N, CA, C and O atoms as CSV, one atom per row, in Angstrom:
chain,resi,resn,atom,element,x,y,z
A,1,MET,N,N,-47.570,34.343,-26.188
A,1,MET,CA,C,-46.261,34.337,-26.798
A,1,MET,C,C,-46.397,34.836,-28.228
A,1,MET,O,O,-47.126,34.250,-29.028
A,2,PRO,N,N,-45.710,35.896,-28.545
A,2,PRO,CA,C,-45.834,36.446,-29.888
A,2,PRO,C,C,-45.333,35.471,-30.945
A,2,PRO,O,O,-44.265,34.873,-30.809
A,3,GLY,N,N,-46.123,35.326,-31.990
A,3,GLY,CA,C,-45.710,34.474,-33.091
A,3,GLY,C,C,-46.091,33.014,-32.903
A,3,GLY,O,O,-46.041,32.241,-33.859
A,4,PHE,N,N,-46.473,32.619,-31.684
A,4,PHE,CA,C,-46.825,31.234,-31.416
A,4,PHE,C,C,-48.137,31.161,-30.628
A,4,PHE,O,O,-48.124,30.745,-29.469
A,5,PRO,N,N,-49.260,31.553,-31.222
A,5,PRO,CA,C,-50.516,31.547,-30.467
A,5,PRO,C,C,-50.941,30.149,-30.037
A,5,PRO,O,O,-51.583,29.999,-28.998
A,6,TRP,N,N,-50.601,29.132,-30.802
A,6,TRP,CA,C,-50.954,27.766,-30.443
A,6,TRP,C,C,-50.247,27.330,-29.170
A,6,TRP,O,O,-50.768,26.492,-28.434
A,7,LEU,N,N,-49.075,27.881,-28.899
A,7,LEU,CA,C,-48.333,27.521,-27.704
A,7,LEU,C,C,-49.053,28.017,-26.461
A,7,LEU,O,O,-49.123,27.306,-25.459
A,8,LYS,N,N,-49.580,29.214,-26.516
A,8,LYS,CA,C,-50.277,29.788,-25.378
A,8,LYS,C,C,-51.532,28.979,-25.059
A,8,LYS,O,O,-51.870,28.798,-23.889
A,9,GLN,N,N,-52.210,28.502,-26.064
A,9,GLN,CA,C,-53.425,27.727,-25.855
A,9,GLN,C,C,-53.114,26.316,-25.357
A,9,GLN,O,O,-53.887,25.745,-24.588
A,10,LYS,N,N,-52.011,25.766,-25.783
A,10,LYS,CA,C,-51.709,24.373,-25.483
A,10,LYS,C,C,-51.105,24.181,-24.091
A,10,LYS,O,O,-51.379,23.176,-23.436
A,11,TYR,N,N,-50.291,25.128,-23.634
A,11,TYR,CA,C,-49.580,24.964,-22.379
A,11,TYR,C,C,-50.049,25.970,-21.338
A,11,TYR,O,O,-50.438,27.090,-21.666
A,12,ASP,N,N,-50.006,25.558,-20.095
A,12,ASP,CA,C,-50.439,26.396,-18.992
A,12,ASP,C,C,-49.323,26.432,-17.952
A,12,ASP,O,O,-48.884,25.385,-17.476
A,13,ASP,N,N,-48.866,27.620,-17.602
A,13,ASP,CA,C,-47.761,27.774,-16.661
A,13,ASP,C,C,-48.307,27.862,-15.237
A,13,ASP,O,O,-48.502,28.958,-14.711
A,14,THR,N,N,-48.553,26.709,-14.617
A,14,THR,CA,C,-49.129,26.692,-13.273
A,14,THR,C,C,-48.130,27.178,-12.228
A,14,THR,O,O,-48.527,27.789,-11.236
A,15,TYR,N,N,-46.849,26.917,-12.433
A,15,TYR,CA,C,-45.842,27.375,-11.473
A,15,TYR,C,C,-45.869,28.896,-11.369
A,15,TYR,O,O,-45.855,29.451,-10.270
A,16,ARG,N,N,-45.907,29.560,-12.509
A,16,ARG,CA,C,-45.920,31.025,-12.522
A,16,ARG,C,C,-47.182,31.568,-11.853
A,16,ARG,O,O,-47.121,32.530,-11.087
A,17,LYS,N,N,-48.322,30.947,-12.147
A,17,LYS,CA,C,-49.575,31.387,-11.539
A,17,LYS,C,C,-49.534,31.246,-10.024
A,17,LYS,O,O,-49.923,32.164,-9.302
A,18,GLU,N,N,-49.060,30.094,-9.538
A,18,GLU,CA,C,-48.988,29.866,-8.098
A,18,GLU,C,C,-48.001,30.818,-7.436
A,18,GLU,O,O,-48.258,31.305,-6.335
A,19,LEU,N,N,-46.889,31.087,-8.083
A,19,LEU,CA,C,-45.901,32.019,-7.548
A,19,LEU,C,C,-46.480,33.427,-7.458
A,19,LEU,O,O,-46.296,34.112,-6.452
A,20,CYS,N,N,-47.178,33.862,-8.505
A,20,CYS,CA,C,-47.811,35.188,-8.490
A,20,CYS,C,C,-48.858,35.281,-7.381
A,20,CYS,O,O,-48.975,36.316,-6.725
A,21,ASP,N,N,-49.619,34.206,-7.171
A,21,ASP,CA,C,-50.606,34.189,-6.088
A,21,ASP,C,C,-49.930,34.346,-4.731
A,21,ASP,O,O,-50.419,35.086,-3.876
A,22,LEU,N,N,-48.805,33.653,-4.526
A,22,LEU,CA,C,-48.076,33.767,-3.263
A,22,LEU,C,C,-47.530,35.180,-3.062
A,22,LEU,O,O,-47.574,35.714,-1.954
A,23,ILE,N,N,-47.021,35.777,-4.127
A,23,ILE,CA,C,-46.475,37.140,-4.034
A,23,ILE,C,C,-47.588,38.128,-3.688
A,23,ILE,O,O,-47.401,39.007,-2.847
A,24,ARG,N,N,-48.746,37.983,-4.338
A,24,ARG,CA,C,-49.879,38.869,-4.038
A,24,ARG,C,C,-50.325,38.711,-2.587
A,24,ARG,O,O,-50.584,39.698,-1.897
A,25,ALA,N,N,-50.413,37.462,-2.130
A,25,ALA,CA,C,-50.849,37.202,-0.754
A,25,ALA,C,C,-49.865,37.817,0.237
A,25,ALA,O,O,-50.280,38.414,1.230
A,26,LYS,N,N,-48.592,37.679,-0.017
A,26,LYS,CA,C,-47.561,38.249,0.854
A,26,LYS,C,C,-47.658,39.777,0.848
A,26,LYS,O,O,-47.520,40.404,1.898
A,27,ALA,N,N,-47.892,40.378,-0.309
A,27,ALA,CA,C,-48.003,41.828,-0.420
A,27,ALA,C,C,-49.222,42.340,0.339
A,27,ALA,O,O,-49.213,43.463,0.845
A,28,GLU,N,N,-50.270,41.526,0.420
A,28,GLU,CA,C,-51.482,41.914,1.136
A,28,GLU,C,C,-51.381,41.639,2.636
A,28,GLU,O,O,-52.309,41.937,3.387
A,29,GLY,N,N,-50.256,41.072,3.070
A,29,GLY,CA,C,-50.056,40.828,4.493
A,29,GLY,C,C,-50.582,39.494,4.988
A,29,GLY,O,O,-50.604,39.251,6.195
A,30,GLN,N,N,-51.000,38.637,4.092
A,30,GLN,CA,C,-51.495,37.316,4.500
A,30,GLN,C,C,-50.324,36.422,4.881
A,30,GLN,O,O,-49.217,36.577,4.365
A,31,THR,N,N,-50.576,35.489,5.784
A,31,THR,CA,C,-49.521,34.540,6.135
A,31,THR,C,C,-49.457,33.480,5.040
A,31,THR,O,O,-50.481,33.022,4.533
A,32,LEU,N,N,-48.266,33.113,4.701
A,32,LEU,CA,C,-48.061,32.134,3.639
A,32,LEU,C,C,-48.080,30.727,4.224
A,32,LEU,O,O,-47.669,30.521,5.366
A,33,PRO,N,N,-48.551,29.767,3.452
A,33,PRO,CA,C,-48.565,28.383,3.943
A,33,PRO,C,C,-47.137,27.853,4.098
A,33,PRO,O,O,-46.232,28.238,3.358
A,34,GLU,N,N,-46.960,26.974,5.065
A,34,GLU,CA,C,-45.656,26.340,5.265
A,34,GLU,C,C,-45.379,25.385,4.111
A,34,GLU,O,O,-46.283,24.686,3.653
A,35,PRO,N,N,-44.143,25.353,3.642
A,35,PRO,CA,C,-43.824,24.410,2.557
A,35,PRO,C,C,-43.951,22.973,3.054
A,35,PRO,O,O,-43.645,22.665,4.206
A,36,GLU,N,N,-44.402,22.118,2.174
A,36,GLU,CA,C,-44.557,20.707,2.522
A,36,GLU,C,C,-43.184,20.047,2.569
A,36,GLU,O,O,-42.329,20.294,1.719
A,37,GLN,N,N,-42.993,19.211,3.570
A,37,GLN,CA,C,-41.746,18.473,3.687
A,37,GLN,C,C,-41.788,17.273,2.746
A,37,GLN,O,O,-42.723,16.474,2.781
A,38,GLU,N,N,-40.783,17.162,1.921
A,38,GLU,CA,C,-40.700,16.010,1.037
A,38,GLU,C,C,-40.042,14.864,1.793
A,38,GLU,O,O,-39.118,15.090,2.575
A,39,PRO,N,N,-40.501,13.653,1.574
A,39,PRO,CA,C,-39.873,12.529,2.272
A,39,PRO,C,C,-38.418,12.385,1.833
A,39,PRO,O,O,-38.076,12.511,0.657
A,40,GLU,N,N,-37.583,12.116,2.828
A,40,GLU,CA,C,-36.157,11.974,2.511
A,40,GLU,C,C,-35.910,10.611,1.893
A,40,GLU,O,O,-36.436,9.598,2.356
A,41,GLY,N,N,-35.118,10.600,0.861
A,41,GLY,CA,C,-34.774,9.354,0.203
A,41,GLY,C,C,-33.575,8.703,0.872
A,41,GLY,O,O,-32.904,9.313,1.704
A,42,GLU,N,N,-33.323,7.490,0.506
A,42,GLU,CA,C,-32.190,6.757,1.058
A,42,GLU,C,C,-30.904,7.288,0.421
A,42,GLU,O,O,-30.799,7.412,-0.799
A,43,VAL,N,N,-29.940,7.594,1.274
A,43,VAL,CA,C,-28.658,8.081,0.788
A,43,VAL,C,C,-27.747,6.877,0.575
A,43,VAL,O,O,-27.555,6.065,1.480
A,44,VAL,N,N,-27.196,6.772,-0.613
A,44,VAL,CA,C,-26.348,5.635,-0.958
A,44,VAL,C,C,-24.907,6.116,-1.067
A,44,VAL,O,O,-24.615,7.096,-1.753
A,45,ASP,N,N,-24.009,5.410,-0.379
A,45,ASP,CA,C,-22.588,5.716,-0.481
A,45,ASP,C,C,-22.080,5.027,-1.752
A,45,ASP,O,O,-21.893,3.811,-1.778
A,46,LEU,N,N,-21.861,5.812,-2.791
A,46,LEU,CA,C,-21.494,5.248,-4.092
A,46,LEU,C,C,-20.147,4.538,-4.068
A,46,LEU,O,O,-19.971,3.510,-4.722
A,47,MET,N,N,-19.204,5.080,-3.321
A,47,MET,CA,C,-17.884,4.432,-3.263
A,47,MET,C,C,-17.990,3.070,-2.589
A,47,MET,O,O,-17.365,2.110,-3.041
A,48,GLU,N,N,-18.771,2.970,-1.514
A,48,GLU,CA,C,-18.948,1.687,-0.837
A,48,GLU,C,C,-19.660,0.696,-1.749
A,48,GLU,O,O,-19.292,-0.478,-1.791
A,49,ALA,N,N,-20.664,1.147,-2.472
A,49,ALA,CA,C,-21.376,0.274,-3.407
A,49,ALA,C,C,-20.432,-0.213,-4.504
A,49,ALA,O,O,-20.499,-1.374,-4.908
A,50,LEU,N,N,-19.555,0.663,-4.985
A,50,LEU,CA,C,-18.587,0.281,-6.006
A,50,LEU,C,C,-17.602,-0.759,-5.464
A,50,LEU,O,O,-17.295,-1.740,-6.142
A,51,ARG,N,N,-17.108,-0.542,-4.242
A,51,ARG,CA,C,-16.187,-1.517,-3.638
A,51,ARG,C,C,-16.841,-2.889,-3.523
A,51,ARG,O,O,-16.236,-3.903,-3.872
A,52,GLU,N,N,-18.076,-2.917,-3.034
A,52,GLU,CA,C,-18.787,-4.188,-2.888
A,52,GLU,C,C,-18.974,-4.863,-4.237
A,52,GLU,O,O,-18.833,-6.081,-4.343
A,53,SER,N,N,-19.284,-4.100,-5.250
A,53,SER,CA,C,-19.477,-4.651,-6.584
A,53,SER,C,C,-18.177,-5.245,-7.119
A,53,SER,O,O,-18.178,-6.328,-7.706
A,54,VAL,N,N,-17.070,-4.534,-6.916
A,54,VAL,CA,C,-15.765,-5.019,-7.379
A,54,VAL,C,C,-15.396,-6.292,-6.634
A,54,VAL,O,O,-14.904,-7.243,-7.243
A,55,GLU,N,N,-15.626,-6.326,-5.324
A,55,GLU,CA,C,-15.307,-7.524,-4.543
A,55,GLU,C,C,-16.135,-8.717,-5.007
A,55,GLU,O,O,-15.606,-9.821,-5.140
A,56,ARG,N,N,-17.430,-8.508,-5.257
A,56,ARG,CA,C,-18.288,-9.597,-5.745
A,56,ARG,C,C,-17.786,-10.121,-7.083
A,56,ARG,O,O,-17.727,-11.331,-7.302
A,57,THR,N,N,-17.430,-9.214,-7.966
A,57,THR,CA,C,-16.954,-9.604,-9.288
A,57,THR,C,C,-15.654,-10.396,-9.174
A,57,THR,O,O,-15.477,-11.404,-9.857
A,58,GLN,N,N,-14.747,-9.940,-8.314
A,58,GLN,CA,C,-13.478,-10.647,-8.138
A,58,GLN,C,C,-13.712,-12.051,-7.574
A,58,GLN,O,O,-13.066,-13.004,-8.009
A,59,LYS,N,N,-14.621,-12.185,-6.617
A,59,LYS,CA,C,-14.919,-13.507,-6.053
A,59,LYS,C,C,-15.493,-14.429,-7.119
A,59,LYS,O,O,-15.133,-15.604,-7.186
A,60,GLN,N,N,-16.382,-13.904,-7.950
A,60,GLN,CA,C,-16.985,-14.713,-9.008
A,60,GLN,C,C,-15.927,-15.169,-10.002
A,60,GLN,O,O,-15.960,-16.308,-10.466
A,61,ARG,N,N,-14.990,-14.289,-10.330
A,61,ARG,CA,C,-13.928,-14.659,-11.274
A,61,ARG,C,C,-13.012,-15.720,-10.675
A,61,ARG,O,O,-12.604,-16.657,-11.361
A,62,ARG,N,N,-12.690,-15.566,-9.383
A,62,ARG,CA,C,-11.838,-16.574,-8.728
A,62,ARG,C,C,-12.519,-17.935,-8.736
A,62,ARG,O,O,-11.879,-18.952,-9.004
A,63,GLN,N,N,-13.820,-17.956,-8.440
A,63,GLN,CA,C,-14.563,-19.221,-8.421
A,63,GLN,C,C,-14.616,-19.806,-9.822
A,63,GLN,O,O,-14.524,-21.023,-9.983
A,64,ALA,N,N,-14.760,-18.980,-10.822
A,64,ALA,CA,C,-14.826,-19.462,-12.209
A,64,ALA,C,C,-13.493,-20.066,-12.621
A,64,ALA,O,O,-13.470,-21.108,-13.276
A,65,THR,N,N,-12.368,-19.430,-12.249
A,65,THR,CA,C,-11.051,-19.963,-12.627
A,65,THR,C,C,-10.750,-21.242,-11.838
A,65,THR,O,O,-10.068,-22.122,-12.363
A,66,LYS,N,N,-11.225,-21.373,-10.621
A,66,LYS,CA,C,-11.030,-22.613,-9.852
A,66,LYS,C,C,-11.775,-23.758,-10.505
A,66,LYS,O,O,-11.261,-24.875,-10.564
A,67,ARG,N,N,-12.965,-23.505,-10.992
A,67,ARG,CA,C,-13.750,-24.553,-11.651
A,67,ARG,C,C,-13.084,-24.991,-12.950
A,67,ARG,O,O,-13.082,-26.181,-13.266
A,68,LYS,N,N,-12.519,-24.055,-13.708
A,68,LYS,CA,C,-11.858,-24.383,-14.970
A,68,LYS,C,C,-10.591,-25.191,-14.711
A,68,LYS,O,O,-10.266,-26.096,-15.480
A,69,ALA,N,N,-9.866,-24.870,-13.625
A,69,ALA,CA,C,-8.616,-25.542,-13.318
A,69,ALA,C,C,-8.843,-26.966,-12.841
A,69,ALA,O,O,-7.956,-27.808,-12.982
A,70,SER,N,N,-10.022,-27.259,-12.273
A,70,SER,CA,C,-10.290,-28.600,-11.747
A,70,SER,C,C,-10.555,-29.603,-12.817
A,70,SER,O,O,-10.796,-30.773,-12.520
């Protein structure tokens, strides 16, 4: 990087190197490795979670006001 020689020494762009290696391999006719499957995370329905949270809060408030009234 012009003007920042310390940056070139300090950081290493592994993504770029790996991408260039894949491009070279493809250009040479080599078969490319299959991409690794990432484990799927749990999908959370945010609206349902919000409804449950609101219902819990409302129940807690009702119980609190019943205790105060007694």
